[in-house]
C-alpha positions in Angstrom: 214.4 74.7 -19.7 217.5 73.4 -17.9 220.1 74.9 -15.5 219.7 78.1 -13.8 216.2 79.6 -14.9 215.1 82.0 -12.3 216.5 84.5 -9.8 215.0 85.3 -6.5 215.5 88.7 -5.0 214.6 90.1 -1.5 214.7 93.9 -1.9 212.3 94.1 0.9 215.3 93.8 3.3 216.2 97.3 2.0 212.7 98.7 2.7 211.8 98.5 -0.9 208.2 97.7 -2.0 208.3 97.3 -5.7 211.1 97.1 -8.3 211.8 97.0 -12.0 213.7 93.9 -12.0 216.1 93.1 -15.0 216.6 89.4 -16.1 220.2 88.5 -16.3 221.0 85.8 -18.9 221.1 82.7 -18.7 218.0 83.3 -16.2 214.7 83.5 -18.0 212.8 85.3 -15.1 213.3 87.2 -11.8 211.0 87.1 -8.9 211.3 89.9 -6.4 209.9 90.3 -2.8 209.3 93.6 -1.3 208.9 94.7 2.3 205.8 93.0 4.1 203.4 95.6 5.3 200.1 95.7 7.1 197.3 96.9 4.9 193.5 96.9 5.0 192.1 94.3 2.7 188.7 92.7 2.2 188.1 89.3 3.5 184.5 87.8 3.5 183.1 91.2 2.4 184.6 92.8 5.6 187.8 95.1 6.0 190.7 93.6 8.0 194.2 94.3 8.6 196.4 91.7 6.9 200.2 91.3 6.2 200.7 91.8 2.5 203.9 90.8 0.6 204.3 92.6 -2.7 205.9 90.6 -5.4 207.5 91.7 -8.8 208.1 89.5 -11.6 210.1 90.1 -14.8 210.6 87.5 -17.4 212.2 87.0 -21.0 209.3 87.0 -23.5 211.7 84.9 -25.9 211.6 82.1 -23.4 208.4 82.2 -21.4 204.8 83.4 -22.5 202.9 85.9 -20.5 200.3 83.2 -19.7 203.0 80.9 -18.4 204.6 83.7 -16.3 201.1 84.6 -15.0 200.5 81.0 -14.1 203.8 80.7 -12.2 203.1 83.9 -10.2 199.6 82.6 -9.4 201.0 79.3 -8.1 203.7 81.2 -6.0 200.9 83.3 -4.4 198.7 80.4 -3.8 201.5 78.4 -2.2 202.5 81.3 0.1 198.8 81.8 1.1 198.3 78.1 1.9 201.4 78.2 4.1 200.1 81.2 6.0 196.8 79.6 6.5 198.3 76.5 7.8 200.5 78.5 10.3 197.6 80.6 11.5 195.6 77.4 12.2 198.1 75.7 14.2 
């Protein structure tokens, strides 16, 4: 793939949590970020309050497989979590 391939959308600025995103050609995917909220999550088998960023991903199945899209989203999540952990440890 070359040129513009993905759009990033921040609908969280408008208080949105999740969205059904529409891919606009020539893009092959759109990744949206919702509003960060504090939620109870489980860490080390204990409930804790954490900031959670909801992400939505839509993609064109003609250009990207579900496996590739899932791998991309997993990499984005891992990168965000790593950056957050680095900031909290400094």
